[in-house]
TIKOLVO-800939 format. One record per residue: residue in one letter; x, y, z of N, C-alpha, C in turn; residue number from 1. Coordinates in pm, 1 decimal, decimal comma. Layout:
% residues N
{A; {X; Y; Z}; {X; Y; Z}; {X; Y; Z}; NUM}
...
% end
This chain:
% residues 115
{V; {-9845,9; -12190,3; -9777,9}; {-9973,4; -12248,0; -9877,3}; {-10027,4; -12374,0; -9815,9}; 1}
{Q; {-10110,7; -12416,9; -9806,1}; {-10179,0; -12566,7; -9824,6}; {-10302,2; -12559,3; -9906,6}; 2}
{L; {-10307,0; -12661,5; -9938,8}; {-10416,5; -12749,0; -10002,1}; {-10453,6; -12862,7; -9964,7}; 3}
{V; {-10523,8; -12894,8; -9927,9}; {-10508,4; -13086,2; -9858,6}; {-10648,0; -13121,2; -9863,7}; 4}
{E; {-10643,9; -13256,8; -9966,2}; {-10811,1; -13302,7; -9974,6}; {-10844,1; -13406,5; -9927,1}; 5}
{S; {-10915,9; -13454,5; -9916,7}; {-11002,7; -13556,8; -9884,2}; {-11093,9; -13621,1; -9904,8}; 6}
{G; {-11191,8; -13733,2; -9856,0}; {-11226,1; -13742,2; -9944,1}; {-11277,3; -13877,0; -9993,0}; 7}
{G; {-11161,5; -13905,5; -10043,5}; {-11099,4; -14010,2; -10136,8}; {-11156,5; -14196,3; -10037,5}; 8}
{G; {-11163,3; -14279,9; -10160,3}; {-11158,0; -14392,6; -10103,8}; {-11148,5; -14449,4; -10186,3}; 9}
{L; {-11237,9; -14609,5; -10103,8}; {-11283,2; -14716,4; -10221,3}; {-11455,7; -14725,9; -10232,4}; 10}
{V; {-11479,6; -14689,9; -10369,9}; {-11597,4; -14726,1; -10370,0}; {-11630,2; -14822,2; -10502,8}; 11}
{Q; {-11760,3; -14860,9; -10498,6}; {-11785,9; -14939,0; -10616,0}; {-11809,5; -14893,5; -10731,8}; 12}
{S; {-11849,7; -14957,3; -10858,2}; {-11918,0; -14883,3; -10958,9}; {-12007,4; -14879,1; -10984,6}; 13}
{G; {-12049,6; -14713,6; -11003,0}; {-12166,0; -14710,3; -11049,7}; {-12191,7; -14596,6; -10929,6}; 14}
{G; {-12106,0; -14625,5; -10784,4}; {-12094,3; -14548,6; -10660,7}; {-12094,6; -14374,0; -10692,6}; 15}
{S; {-12070,2; -14311,6; -10573,4}; {-12069,6; -14177,3; -10552,6}; {-11951,0; -14157,6; -10438,3}; 16}
{L; {-11858,6; -14068,0; -10491,9}; {-11763,5; -13989,4; -10365,9}; {-11810,1; -13801,2; -10378,7}; 17}
{R; {-11764,3; -13763,1; -10279,2}; {-11723,4; -13599,0; -10276,4}; {-11553,0; -13571,1; -10204,3}; 18}
{L; {-11533,7; -13535,6; -10286,7}; {-11392,5; -13515,2; -10286,7}; {-11393,9; -13361,6; -10221,1}; 19}
{S; {-11288,0; -13283,4; -10094,4}; {-11308,0; -13208,5; -10052,6}; {-11180,6; -13111,1; -10060,1}; 20}
{C; {-11154,3; -12988,8; -10120,9}; {-11002,8; -12957,9; -10083,0}; {-11029,6; -12768,4; -9982,1}; 21}
{A; {-10932,6; -12805,9; -9875,9}; {-10958,1; -12691,7; -9808,5}; {-10822,9; -12609,1; -9856,4}; 22}
{G; {-10794,4; -12542,6; -9838,8}; {-10751,0; -12399,2; -9877,3}; {-10681,0; -12285,8; -9806,3}; 23}
{S; {-10535,3; -12305,0; -9781,3}; {-10468,5; -12193,4; -9681,7}; {-10371,9; -12132,1; -9692,6}; 24}
{G; {-10361,5; -12028,3; -9646,4}; {-10218,6; -11939,0; -9655,8}; {-10220,8; -11827,9; -9747,7}; 25}
{F; {-10361,4; -11849,0; -9830,0}; {-10350,6; -11748,5; -9952,2}; {-10504,1; -11681,7; -9965,0}; 26}
{T; {-10582,1; -11589,2; -10041,6}; {-10640,5; -11552,2; -10055,0}; {-10769,0; -11679,5; -10178,1}; 27}
{F; {-10809,7; -11764,3; -10083,8}; {-10898,2; -11846,8; -10217,0}; {-10976,7; -11800,9; -10300,6}; 28}
{S; {-11017,8; -11652,8; -10227,5}; {-11177,6; -11638,7; -10332,1}; {-11076,4; -11610,8; -10459,9}; 29}
{S; {-10977,1; -11554,0; -10468,4}; {-10899,2; -11509,8; -10609,0}; {-10831,0; -11595,0; -10668,3}; 30}
{Y; {-10852,0; -11700,0; -10618,5}; {-10796,1; -11830,2; -10691,9}; {-10860,6; -11942,5; -10767,1}; 31}
{A; {-10870,5; -11933,4; -10908,0}; {-10904,9; -12053,3; -10989,6}; {-10900,5; -12219,5; -10916,0}; 32}
{M; {-10989,6; -12246,7; -10858,8}; {-10923,0; -12380,0; -10801,1}; {-10972,2; -12511,7; -10945,6}; 33}
{S; {-10886,4; -12600,3; -10968,3}; {-10895,4; -12738,1; -10992,2}; {-10871,7; -12819,7; -10948,6}; 34}
{W; {-10983,3; -12955,1; -11036,4}; {-10912,7; -13105,7; -10999,0}; {-10892,2; -13170,2; -11114,6}; 35}
{Y; {-10729,0; -13242,3; -11040,5}; {-10695,8; -13324,0; -11149,6}; {-10690,3; -13462,4; -11109,7}; 36}
{R; {-10630,6; -13534,4; -11235,0}; {-10620,8; -13709,2; -11146,7}; {-10499,8; -13724,4; -11250,2}; 37}
{Q; {-10396,8; -13870,7; -11190,2}; {-10376,2; -13899,5; -11234,0}; {-10365,7; -14069,0; -11208,1}; 38}
{A; {-10350,6; -14183,9; -11282,1}; {-10364,4; -14284,5; -11248,7}; {-10246,7; -14357,2; -11272,6}; 39}
{P; {-10252,6; -14439,8; -11241,1}; {-10060,3; -14540,4; -11230,3}; {-10036,7; -14557,2; -11395,7}; 40}
{G; {-9972,9; -14498,3; -11454,4}; {-9843,1; -14523,4; -11540,1}; {-9908,3; -14405,2; -11690,7}; 41}
{K; {-10005,6; -14329,4; -11616,8}; {-10080,6; -14233,0; -11671,6}; {-10006,0; -14069,1; -11643,5}; 42}
{E; {-10060,1; -13990,1; -11727,2}; {-10006,4; -13851,7; -11706,3}; {-10079,7; -13742,5; -11616,2}; 43}
{R; {-10072,7; -13690,7; -11550,4}; {-10165,6; -13619,7; -11495,9}; {-10282,2; -13504,0; -11559,6}; 44}
{E; {-10420,9; -13505,8; -11536,7}; {-10502,1; -13490,8; -11600,8}; {-10617,4; -13403,3; -11570,1}; 45}
{L; {-10647,2; -13295,6; -11657,0}; {-10744,7; -13200,7; -11585,1}; {-10855,3; -13267,9; -11545,8}; 46}
{V; {-10975,3; -13269,2; -11452,2}; {-11084,6; -13341,4; -11428,9}; {-11187,6; -13233,3; -11439,8}; 47}
{A; {-11176,5; -13102,7; -11440,2}; {-11249,6; -12965,8; -11364,5}; {-11209,7; -12846,2; -11371,7}; 48}
{A; {-11233,3; -12713,2; -11332,6}; {-11236,9; -12647,2; -11321,5}; {-11337,5; -12553,1; -11287,2}; 49}
{I; {-11283,1; -12423,9; -11194,3}; {-11422,4; -12348,9; -11130,1}; {-11325,4; -12210,5; -11134,5}; 50}
{T; {-11403,5; -12049,9; -11172,6}; {-11306,9; -11962,6; -11179,0}; {-11339,4; -11952,1; -11007,1}; 51}
{S; {-11293,7; -11819,4; -10979,7}; {-11228,9; -11764,3; -10875,3}; {-11409,8; -11713,7; -10789,0}; 52}
{A; {-11463,5; -11666,1; -10896,4}; {-11636,3; -11682,4; -10827,4}; {-11738,0; -11798,5; -10789,7}; 53}
{G; {-11682,7; -11863,4; -10860,9}; {-11719,0; -11996,7; -10919,7}; {-11831,0; -11952,9; -11038,4}; 54}
{G; {-11870,3; -11856,8; -11085,5}; {-11937,2; -11855,6; -11176,2}; {-11965,3; -11930,3; -11350,2}; 55}
{S; {-11831,4; -11987,3; -11339,7}; {-11738,0; -12023,4; -11465,0}; {-11682,5; -12198,1; -11453,8}; 56}
{T; {-11786,2; -12308,4; -11481,6}; {-11692,9; -12431,7; -11463,7}; {-11660,3; -12483,8; -11606,6}; 57}
{N; {-11542,8; -12586,7; -11611,0}; {-11528,4; -12682,7; -11772,2}; {-11511,9; -12797,7; -11665,0}; 58}
{Y; {-11578,8; -12898,8; -11776,7}; {-11514,7; -13030,6; -11700,9}; {-11451,9; -13105,5; -11802,2}; 59}
{A; {-11333,4; -13222,6; -11803,7}; {-11303,4; -13263,1; -11915,1}; {-11400,0; -13368,1; -11995,0}; 60}
{D; {-11434,0; -13413,2; -12105,5}; {-11531,0; -13444,3; -12207,4}; {-11613,3; -13574,2; -12139,1}; 61}
{S; {-11493,8; -13676,1; -12059,9}; {-11523,9; -13807,2; -11976,6}; {-11594,8; -13740,9; -11840,7}; 62}
{M; {-11547,7; -13659,8; -11825,6}; {-11641,9; -13637,5; -11715,0}; {-11785,3; -13533,6; -11684,4}; 63}
{K; {-11840,0; -13473,8; -11806,7}; {-11955,1; -13435,7; -11826,1}; {-12092,8; -13497,2; -11796,6}; 64}
{G; {-12169,7; -13391,3; -11764,1}; {-12316,7; -13521,5; -11616,3}; {-12258,3; -13591,3; -11558,3}; 65}
{R; {-12145,9; -13598,6; -11525,6}; {-12113,2; -13702,3; -11417,5}; {-11995,5; -13648,2; -11260,3}; 66}
{F; {-11948,9; -13549,6; -11301,8}; {-11917,3; -13464,6; -11174,8}; {-11922,5; -13345,7; -11221,6}; 67}
{T; {-11894,0; -13304,8; -11111,5}; {-11946,0; -13149,7; -11040,3}; {-11874,5; -13077,1; -10945,8}; 68}
{I; {-11791,7; -13012,8; -11041,1}; {-11752,6; -12884,0; -10928,7}; {-11798,7; -12837,8; -10846,0}; 69}
{S; {-11787,4; -12727,9; -10720,2}; {-11844,1; -12679,5; -10690,6}; {-11740,8; -12593,0; -10599,3}; 70}
{R; {-11762,2; -12454,8; -10543,1}; {-11694,6; -12379,0; -10433,1}; {-11743,8; -12323,5; -10286,0}; 71}
{D; {-11685,8; -12286,6; -10171,9}; {-11768,7; -12217,8; -10134,0}; {-11630,5; -12135,2; -10076,8}; 72}
{N; {-11669,5; -11991,0; -10140,7}; {-11474,3; -11920,0; -10108,4}; {-11509,8; -11890,1; -9901,9}; 73}
{A; {-11642,4; -11903,5; -9848,0}; {-11632,9; -11831,9; -9731,0}; {-11561,0; -11949,6; -9621,0}; 74}
{K; {-11586,4; -12085,1; -9687,6}; {-11507,7; -12182,2; -9600,0}; {-11364,5; -12195,6; -9705,7}; 75}
{N; {-11314,0; -12169,9; -9749,4}; {-11165,2; -12180,9; -9818,5}; {-11208,6; -12346,4; -9882,7}; 76}
{T; {-11240,6; -12408,3; -9951,3}; {-11253,3; -12491,4; -9986,3}; {-11334,6; -12496,1; -10152,3}; 77}
{V; {-11293,6; -12626,8; -10209,6}; {-11372,4; -12669,4; -10351,0}; {-11402,1; -12776,4; -10345,3}; 78}
{Y; {-11477,2; -12862,0; -10382,4}; {-11525,5; -12950,4; -10405,6}; {-11495,1; -13062,3; -10539,4}; 79}
{L; {-11545,1; -13158,3; -10533,2}; {-11567,6; -13235,2; -10664,7}; {-11666,2; -13306,5; -10589,4}; 80}
{Q; {-11781,0; -13332,3; -10698,1}; {-11896,3; -13473,5; -10702,3}; {-11869,3; -13498,6; -10768,7}; 81}
{M; {-11831,5; -13671,7; -10751,0}; {-11872,6; -13743,5; -10861,0}; {-11963,8; -13899,7; -10824,0}; 82}
{N; {-12050,5; -13880,2; -10901,7}; {-12120,0; -13986,9; -10926,5}; {-12132,4; -14064,7; -11081,3}; 83}
{S; {-12182,3; -14221,7; -11091,9}; {-12164,4; -14292,9; -11132,0}; {-12019,8; -14337,2; -11168,1}; 84}
{L; {-11986,6; -14334,5; -11098,6}; {-11812,1; -14392,8; -11069,7}; {-11786,7; -14550,9; -11158,2}; 85}
{K; {-11649,4; -14512,9; -11230,9}; {-11609,1; -14645,4; -11321,7}; {-11475,2; -14700,2; -11265,4}; 86}
{P; {-11465,1; -14763,2; -11274,9}; {-11326,1; -14854,0; -11259,6}; {-11200,6; -14743,8; -11337,2}; 87}
{E; {-11262,1; -14704,9; -11431,5}; {-11137,3; -14599,1; -11516,7}; {-11095,6; -14482,4; -11383,9}; 88}
{D; {-11212,0; -14429,3; -11343,8}; {-11144,7; -14328,0; -11259,2}; {-11037,0; -14405,3; -11124,0}; 89}
{T; {-11027,4; -14460,0; -11120,4}; {-10991,2; -14502,3; -11056,1}; {-10785,3; -14403,5; -11079,1}; 90}
{A; {-10790,6; -14336,0; -10980,0}; {-10648,4; -14235,0; -10982,1}; {-10670,0; -14162,2; -10822,6}; 91}
{A; {-10506,6; -14134,7; -10808,2}; {-10560,3; -13971,8; -10752,3}; {-10539,5; -13853,1; -10778,1}; 92}
{Y; {-10627,5; -13864,0; -10716,6}; {-10744,2; -13703,8; -10705,8}; {-10682,3; -13606,6; -10673,2}; 93}
{Y; {-10647,4; -13457,0; -10782,6}; {-10522,5; -13343,2; -10669,0}; {-10593,4; -13261,2; -10736,6}; 94}
{C; {-10604,0; -13143,2; -10591,7}; {-10685,3; -13046,1; -10589,6}; {-10527,3; -12890,4; -10676,2}; 95}
{N; {-10612,3; -12800,9; -10718,0}; {-10461,0; -12721,6; -10768,6}; {-10537,3; -12591,8; -10789,5}; 96}
{A; {-10442,5; -12449,1; -10766,2}; {-10511,2; -12321,4; -10700,0}; {-10420,7; -12232,2; -10812,9}; 97}
{R; {-10433,3; -12179,9; -10880,2}; {-10400,8; -12076,0; -10972,2}; {-10452,7; -11911,9; -10971,4}; 98}
{S; {-10309,1; -11848,7; -10988,0}; {-10362,8; -11687,6; -10998,6}; {-10249,0; -11659,2; -11055,7}; 99}
{G; {-10302,9; -11596,0; -11197,6}; {-10141,7; -11568,4; -11218,7}; {-10025,1; -11646,9; -11228,0}; 100}
{L; {-9929,6; -11631,4; -11170,3}; {-9787,8; -11655,4; -11157,1}; {-9836,1; -11810,4; -11069,1}; 101}
{A; {-9925,0; -11734,9; -10928,0}; {-9897,4; -11872,3; -10849,7}; {-9958,1; -12016,7; -10853,9}; 102}
{N; {-9902,2; -12074,6; -10877,2}; {-9966,7; -12218,2; -10897,8}; {-9957,0; -12301,0; -10770,0}; 103}
{Y; {-10049,1; -12347,2; -10675,0}; {-9999,4; -12437,3; -10577,9}; {-10100,5; -12607,9; -10603,2}; 104}
{W; {-10000,1; -12647,9; -10547,1}; {-10104,4; -12811,1; -10557,6}; {-10087,9; -12940,9; -10411,4}; 105}
{G; {-10195,2; -12973,2; -10387,9}; {-10241,8; -13038,8; -10240,4}; {-10188,8; -13189,2; -10291,2}; 106}
{K; {-10157,6; -13252,7; -10191,8}; {-10075,3; -13398,1; -10188,7}; {-10179,7; -13521,0; -10278,6}; 107}
{G; {-10297,9; -13505,1; -10289,8}; {-10363,6; -13587,8; -10320,0}; {-10446,9; -13675,3; -10256,4}; 108}
{T; {-10533,0; -13713,3; -10282,1}; {-10660,0; -13827,8; -10239,6}; {-10695,7; -13897,9; -10347,4}; 109}
{L; {-10638,5; -14070,3; -10244,5}; {-10647,7; -14163,9; -10382,9}; {-10841,8; -14176,7; -10392,3}; 110}
{V; {-10861,8; -14238,7; -10510,8}; {-10950,0; -14281,1; -10526,9}; {-10956,0; -14415,2; -10610,2}; 111}
{T; {-11035,8; -14510,8; -10561,6}; {-11017,7; -14654,7; -10584,6}; {-11184,0; -14701,9; -10618,8}; 112}
{V; {-11199,8; -14737,0; -10763,2}; {-11307,3; -14806,2; -10744,8}; {-11339,0; -14865,5; -10839,3}; 113}
{S; {-11409,0; -15029,2; -10791,2}; {-11398,1; -15152,2; -10787,0}; {-11499,3; -15210,0; -10897,0}; 114}
{S; {-11468,3; -15303,4; -10976,8}; {-11586,9; -15345,6; -11093,8}; {-11687,8; -15464,3; -10981,8}; 115}
% end
């Protein structure tokens, strides 16, 4: 099983980034997918989640209206579009796949937002 995140980088405050997470080694379309983030010295927190078929999403309050999670099951990929980025969004962003007791994590991609 592999989850490989990409798309992180350095962006100015107010800018946008699109993260991608490509899954392999499991039935991607059967798994709920989520994005988490962890800032230095802080606990990992949920950013956004999407159901297996993509019919339902949910977001942490501080991301609502700025971030959008989506998925393409034909490409085994989940996305996180991040707009209006703020310095406090600086963190490592992790992809998660979950179905029943199965729970997989990617290695993360770093997002740095400069003020």
